[in-house]
C-alpha positions as a printed NumPy array, in Angstrom:
array([[ 28.09 ,  -3.902,  -9.241],
       [ 30.334,  -6.077,  -7.265],
       [ 32.742,  -5.128,  -4.261],
       [ 35.477,  -5.337,  -6.087],
       [ 34.425,  -3.162,  -9.056],
       [ 33.118,  -0.624,  -6.792],
       [ 36.437,  -0.757,  -5.029],
       [ 38.336,  -0.299,  -8.418],
       [ 35.644,   2.691,  -9.196],
       [ 36.28 ,   4.442,  -5.695],
       [ 39.778,   5.661,  -6.627],
       [ 40.676,   9.175,  -5.807],
       [ 41.437,  11.27 ,  -9.077],
       [ 43.253,  14.691,  -9.428],
       [ 41.056,  17.5  , -11.149],
       [ 43.412,  16.965, -14.057],
       [ 43.022,  13.25 , -14.535],
       [ 39.135,  13.489, -13.448],
       [ 38.839,  16.456, -16.34 ],
       [ 41.18 ,  14.229, -18.984],
       [ 38.38 ,  11.192, -18.043],
       [ 35.68 ,  13.576, -18.901],
       [ 36.997,  14.848, -22.176],
       [ 37.265,  18.429, -20.817],
       [ 40.427,  20.904, -19.247],
       [ 40.71 ,  21.278, -15.789],
       [ 40.147,  24.803, -15.812],
       [ 36.588,  24.166, -16.996],
       [ 36.267,  21.567, -13.738],
       [ 37.627,  24.566, -11.46 ],
       [ 34.859,  26.616, -12.75 ],
       [ 32.235,  24.395, -12.401],
       [ 33.365,  24.002,  -8.331],
       [ 33.409,  27.859,  -8.178],
       [ 30.931,  28.791,  -9.735],
       [ 28.963,  25.577,  -8.555],
       [ 27.537,  24.257, -12.127],
       [ 27.13 ,  20.732, -12.049],
       [ 26.307,  19.881,  -8.749],
       [ 26.003,  16.178,  -9.707],
       [ 29.539,  16.199, -10.323],
       [ 30.507,  15.627,  -6.176],
       [ 33.963,  16.742,  -5.468],
       [ 35.767,  16.572,  -1.781],
       [ 38.39 ,  18.614,  -0.258],
       [ 41.26 ,  17.14 ,   1.483],
       [ 42.726,  19.941,   3.464],
       [ 44.086,  21.811,   0.696],
       [ 43.882,  19.26 ,  -2.21 ],
       [ 40.875,  18.545,  -3.992],
       [ 40.14 ,  14.988,  -5.798],
       [ 37.03 ,  13.449,  -7.354],
       [ 35.73 ,   9.679,  -6.986],
       [ 36.152,   7.754,  -9.94 ],
       [ 32.999,   6.169,  -9.585],
       [ 31.147,   9.713,  -9.156],
       [ 33.307,  10.783, -12.566],
       [ 31.769,   7.507, -14.451],
       [ 28.417,   8.243, -13.506],
       [ 28.547,  12.135, -14.603],
       [ 29.856,  11.217, -17.719],
       [ 27.035,   8.341, -18.194],
       [ 24.209,  10.828, -17.023],
       [ 26.058,  13.24 , -19.672],
       [ 26.14 ,  11.543, -22.529],
       [ 23.682,  12.192, -25.207],
       [ 22.667,  10.183, -28.169],
       [ 22.311,  11.938, -31.575],
       [ 19.656,  10.982, -33.112],
       [ 21.572,   9.901, -35.753],
       [ 23.53 ,   7.922, -34.075],
       [ 21.082,   5.334, -33.331],
       [ 20.347,   1.925, -35.083],
       [ 17.67 ,  -0.334, -35.674]])
C-alpha cells in the first residue's frame, strides 16, 4: 500500500463510524471493548474519547470475513 493510501486509511473513526463500517451496532463494539472480545480489533483512547484507526477496522473486517463454500465459483 502506498503512503497516500495508508494515510487515508489511518483516519480516526468514532465507535459509531467503525460499527457502521463493520455492519455492527455501536453497542457491540462497546461490549467487545469491555469484555476484551476480539482483541485483534484495536482501539485507542485519548483523554475520554475512544477511536479506531480506519486501517485497523478494514484489516479486522477482511480477516473476519468468511467465504461460504456455496459462494465459491470455479
